[in-house]
Residue, then its C-alpha position, 0 to 999 in steps of 0.5 A: x432214188x434208184x442207183x441208176x438215177x444216182x449214177x446220172x447225178x454223179x456223172x453230172x458232178x464229175x463232168x461239172x468239175x471239168x467245166x470252165x467258167x468261174x464268172x458270176x452267174x450274171x457278168x454285168x452285161x449292163x455295166x459293159x454297156x455303160x448302164x447302171x444295174x436295172x431295178x427289180x421291176x426292169x429285171x422282171x420285165x426283161x426276164x419275160x422278154x421274147x428276145x433270149x439275149x435280153x431274157x437270159x441275163x435277167x433270169x440269171x440275175x433273178x436266180x443269183x439274187x434268190x440264192x444270195x438273199x436266202x444264203x443258198x449260194x454256198x450250198x450250190x458251191x458245195x454240191x460237186x464235193x457233196x455228190x462225190x463224197x456223199x452220193x450214196x446218201x441220195x439213194x435214201x433221202x426220203x427213207x434213211x435218217x442217217x443218209x439224210x444227215x450225212x447229206x445235210x452235214x456235207x451240203x450245209x455250211x457249218x454256220x447254218x447247221x445251228x441256225x434252223x431259220x437260216x438253214x431253212x431259208x438256204x434250202x428254200x432259196x434254192x428250191x425257189x429258183x426252179x421257176x426262173x431256171x425252167x423259164x431260162x431253159x425254155x430260152x436256150x436254143x441248140x445247147x447254147x445261150x444267146x449271151x456270154x458271161x453266164x456261169x453255165x456250171x452254177x446255173x446247171x448245178x443249181x437246177x439239179x439241186x433245186x429239182x432234187x429239193x422240189x421232189x421232197x414233200x414236207x409233212x407233219x405241218x411243215x410249210x416248206x422243204x427247208x423248214x422240214x429238213x431244218x427241223x429234222x436235222x435239229x431234232x436228230x441231234x438230240x435223239x432218234x427221229x423218223x424222217x417220214x415225220x418230216x419228209x414224205x416218200x418220194x415218187x419222183x421219176x428222175x429218168x424224166x426229171x433229168x432227161x435230156x429235154x428237161x430243165x436240168x438236161x437243157x441247162x447241163x447241155x448248155x454247159x457242155x454236158x450231154x445227158x444221153x452220153x451220161x445215161x449210156 
């Protein structure tokens, strides 16, 4: 990752600090309407509804459920602080073992660092939100959501982190990015390791992935962050 890409991410974090909402990703719109929480099948159907006012809460619920089930919520909550304190580590996530370790120890809650399975599940939960977030971005019109009550900050930051994890390619027989990062961190505690044995070199184009029309760009735009201004 190049420094100009890093500056964009850091700029996102700084502006995200100023964003207001502290609501849940999905503020119980069904409860407000006097309805019970819908079933998973109903949520899946609503997520594909052509009406953004129906699809957006359902998609946000899917993201929140994925994060909660895999333990990824705390990582999203840590992200702003991580970017401000460990941002330089993002330059070498696929090339420097020490930079990756710094990033991991700042991002991953201490109780997960000693539990490789939970560690991997949290990383993969975030990566797995990207399809729903991409669909969500496709429902946004004019830099605004069709409904109120969504935590636009957390949705945008989740998209940023999911996009970063999606660019990391596990190698060495590891099935997922989470498994590879958990194994790397565990092995690194007992000796010197080569990150290339766990994560392949990334050729990701962050100018494209974080462009104003990308999933991340659209969701940050809906949260009040103009990517073109950040790049400028």
